[in-house]
C-alpha positions as CSV (number, residue, x, y, z in Angstrom):
1,R,137.4,204.8,-15.6
2,L,137.3,207.5,-18.6
3,E,136.1,207.0,-22.1
4,Y,137.6,209.5,-25.1
5,G,137.5,208.8,-28.8
6,G,136.4,205.3,-28.6
7,C,138.9,204.5,-25.8
8,A,138.9,203.6,-22.5
9,W,141.2,205.3,-20.3
10,H,142.7,205.3,-16.7
11,E,142.3,208.5,-15.3
12,E,146.0,208.5,-14.3
13,C,146.6,207.4,-17.9
14,F,144.8,210.0,-19.6
15,V,146.6,213.7,-19.2
16,C,147.5,216.7,-20.6
17,C,150.4,216.7,-23.3
18,G,151.3,220.0,-21.1
19,C,151.6,219.8,-17.8
20,E,151.2,215.7,-17.7
21,Q,149.0,216.4,-14.8
22,P,145.5,214.0,-15.0
23,I,142.7,215.6,-17.4
24,G,139.9,214.0,-15.2
25,A,136.6,215.5,-14.8
26,Q,137.9,218.5,-15.8
27,S,137.3,221.0,-19.3
28,F,140.1,219.7,-22.3
29,I,141.0,220.4,-25.8
30,P,141.8,217.7,-28.4
31,D,144.8,218.9,-30.9
32,K,146.5,216.3,-33.7
33,G,146.0,213.4,-31.3
34,E,147.1,215.1,-28.1
35,Y,145.0,216.4,-25.4
36,Y,145.5,219.5,-23.4
37,C,144.3,221.1,-20.1
38,V,142.6,224.5,-21.2
39,P,145.5,226.6,-19.2
40,C,147.7,224.8,-20.9
41,Y,146.6,224.9,-24.9
42,E,145.5,228.8,-23.8
43,G,149.5,229.2,-22.7
44,R,150.5,227.7,-26.0
45,F,148.3,228.4,-28.4
46,A,146.2,232.1,-27.9
47,P,147.1,234.9,-29.5
48,R,149.2,236.7,-27.7
49,C,148.8,240.8,-27.4
50,A,150.8,242.4,-30.1
51,H,151.9,245.1,-27.4
52,C,152.4,243.2,-24.2
53,K,152.9,239.8,-25.6
54,Q,150.6,238.5,-22.9
């Protein structure tokens, strides 16, 4: 079991809101009540290059 935000979670239930894969023990980013793995968060919210948009 995992604990975060005063709640207990089954490891398979604590999933990324982007890719829906279990977050497990990897780093994650909470945002407005949702949880994202780092790659999904960066893919959705990171600033983009003005030239190539990546």
